[in-house]
C-alpha positions as CSV (number, residue, x, y, z in Angstrom):
1,M,-39.3,38.0,-175.1
2,S,-37.2,34.6,-173.4
3,E,-34.2,33.6,-173.4
4,Y,-35.5,30.7,-175.8
5,Q,-37.4,33.0,-177.9
6,I,-34.4,34.8,-178.6
7,A,-32.3,31.7,-179.5
8,G,-34.9,30.8,-181.6
9,V,-35.5,34.2,-183.7
10,N,-31.3,34.2,-183.7
11,A,-31.5,30.8,-185.5
12,R,-33.9,31.3,-188.1
13,L,-32.3,34.8,-189.1
14,K,-28.9,32.5,-189.3
15,L,-30.3,30.0,-191.0
16,F,-32.2,32.4,-193.5
17,A,-28.2,33.6,-194.4
18,L,-27.1,30.1,-194.6
19,L,-29.5,29.3,-197.3
20,E,-29.5,32.5,-199.0
21,A,-25.6,32.4,-199.1
22,Q,-25.8,29.1,-200.9
23,G,-28.6,31.0,-203.2
24,L,-31.7,29.7,-202.1
25,P,-34.3,32.2,-203.1
26,A,-36.1,34.0,-199.9
27,S,-39.8,32.3,-200.6
28,E,-37.7,28.7,-201.0
29,A,-35.9,29.5,-198.1
30,D,-39.2,30.7,-196.1
31,D,-41.1,27.2,-197.1
32,L,-38.8,25.2,-196.1
33,V,-37.5,27.0,-192.4
34,A,-41.7,27.1,-192.0
35,A,-41.8,23.4,-192.4
36,V,-38.9,22.2,-190.0
37,E,-40.7,24.5,-187.6
38,A,-43.8,23.0,-188.2
39,G,-42.3,19.6,-187.5
40,A,-40.4,20.3,-184.8
41,V,-44.0,22.4,-183.1
42,A,-45.5,18.6,-183.8
43,G,-42.9,16.7,-182.6
44,A,-43.3,18.9,-179.4
45,Q,-47.2,18.4,-179.2
46,T,-46.7,14.9,-180.1
47,E,-44.6,14.1,-177.0
48,V,-47.2,15.9,-174.5
49,V,-50.2,14.6,-175.3
50,E,-48.1,11.2,-174.9
51,L,-47.3,12.1,-171.2
52,D,-50.9,12.5,-170.5
53,G,-51.9,10.4,-168.5
54,M,-48.6,9.1,-166.9
55,A,-48.7,8.1,-163.3
56,P,-46.4,10.7,-161.3
57,D,-43.2,9.0,-159.5
58,T,-43.1,8.8,-155.7
59,R,-42.3,12.7,-155.5
60,G,-45.1,13.5,-157.8
61,R,-43.3,14.0,-160.8
62,R,-44.3,12.9,-163.9
63,V,-42.3,10.2,-165.3
64,L,-40.4,11.3,-168.5
65,A,-39.3,8.0,-171.0
66,V,-37.4,9.9,-173.4
67,R,-37.3,8.1,-176.7
68,A,-34.1,7.9,-178.8
69,G,-33.2,11.2,-180.5
70,A,-36.1,13.0,-178.9
71,R,-33.8,14.9,-177.1
72,T,-30.6,14.5,-179.0
73,G,-31.2,16.7,-182.3
74,G,-33.3,13.8,-183.3
75,A,-36.0,14.4,-186.5
76,S,-38.3,16.2,-184.5
77,S,-35.5,18.4,-182.8
């Protein structure tokens, strides 16, 4: 398991603990966290699709124009 996967699992567990502490039933917490995860995956997939066909820069790397909020905790993070 990668460090990012471990961080994701730890964040998920913390969210469940926080939601439980606020009195949210486990089934609702699961639905809420699943919706957030699905949105994050859809947002990441959209960014990858948008990169398809972009011309590489002079060093052969793909040029990435980051949209506002895309990497700074915006709605799709």
